[in-house]
C-alpha angles and dihedrals in degrees: 000000000000119000120253090242140249121282103249141172111225123201130181122191111199129185105228120210089032097124093050092042091058095045096078112017141085106280098210092058094038094054090051094050094046093047089051092052094046091051089051089053096049095047091049093054096044134124096016088056125036121221112248094178145318112253106194104278093000135077117215108210136176141181133189105266093235089059094060139060134170097278093047092048099048091040089054093050096044096043089048091049093046089049089049091052095047094047092046089053093044093052093048093047095044094057128078090190114124099196117125092250092062095035092055100049090112088063088070116088136166134241131180134207121194133185137168121221147108128305138183126203121228130180111233123174088343092306130112108241127191113223135178143091092281092057088058091047095055090049093048087055090071091074099064140133101240093120093047091047105036103013092235122146093179118048148126117238113200123183121230087249090056095049093047093047092051097043093242121158096206097186091055089054094050097254119151125230118239129183121204132176114216127192113257089008108061127208116354124190112214140171125231122218110195103223096183090061091046089053092052091048089050094048092049098043116109116236122237113192138155106216128200090262091050097047121107088191133019131186120186129194119186120213136175095228130098121260094254091058095043092048091060092050092050099043109029107091097222091052095042087060090061097063108012095101114211095025114117098180140357118215116197127204109190141151114252096349093291126122117226143086108002096024115131120205120197105201104196122211100186105297091342122090134208109203122210120187112189116232102168131020118187110163119229100006109054146321130211131210141184104230128202110193134175118235132178086258093050139275119325130193124210141150118250134184129204110207127194110208118189116227135183089261101040129288136324117208116211123199106204119185118196124218116269118247097251135052089232092056092044088057088052094054094042090052089068096044097113092047091049089052092053092043094054091045090056090044092053091052089047096048093048087052092049093049089050091048096048102034107017091246112157 
């Protein structure tokens, strides 16, 4: 008897404009350019998502459903798209070649389709193949009418099953509903994320960051995992509870079920709460928060950044606290300096242990 299947989040990143692009350009340069962009896409989505296979100008990726939530999925899509746009721009600006393949790099864009469902793994010709109805559904979604209906070249198309499985409120996030009918599948309700608009918002958004030079206090924890993995452990509330010694509960207020700018976290320490208001959110580089913290001398407010620094062995996460605005508040924060050092030392030990338990990282 065949197994029912494993709950899985499927994601396909597809370079749009590829067929027209190849139609009138020099193939040797075109293949190098597309190969470079596909490599950029796959690298950006790993290791959150695993590569099932490359399908011409598309990358078919998947992840166990329990490893993904709405924030992780949307951050992965947007981070990948932003990286694609930067790489497309950099390749074009770096070449002096005037051939059509190089001149028409801006014609290429990127779209994503995502779906949650069940999958079974089957060995075929020595390769691990994903099979099941939901694998068919996510591939059918590539043939849609988003451009005809909304005029979008760059977008994420998420099925209703996907937004429900990942606790996303698409309307609250400004996504637009779309209904398609696919052969052999029937009517499918999906939601469209405008990635061109998100790119413009990202490009225009001011950065808020406490650097090493700005920091009044810094605690650093070295790990041997990549930034994408460490980001999830440091930002996902369930995983934070595993290493954030002293925290008894994390209450999250966020729009549409997605963590990011505007999210407020209430980190409970028994009856006391440390409040984090997210001001800047740059997966998987850094995030910045306005923190309200209680001290024996009274509450204090300051801005802090959490920075993810890639290293030869993995990633070091730096917790950098900026100085409060007044001398009175500065004295309050400095009064708990020794306690903060001890707390972050304990959290570093706990984080290392949690990474080892979940990922086998020594």
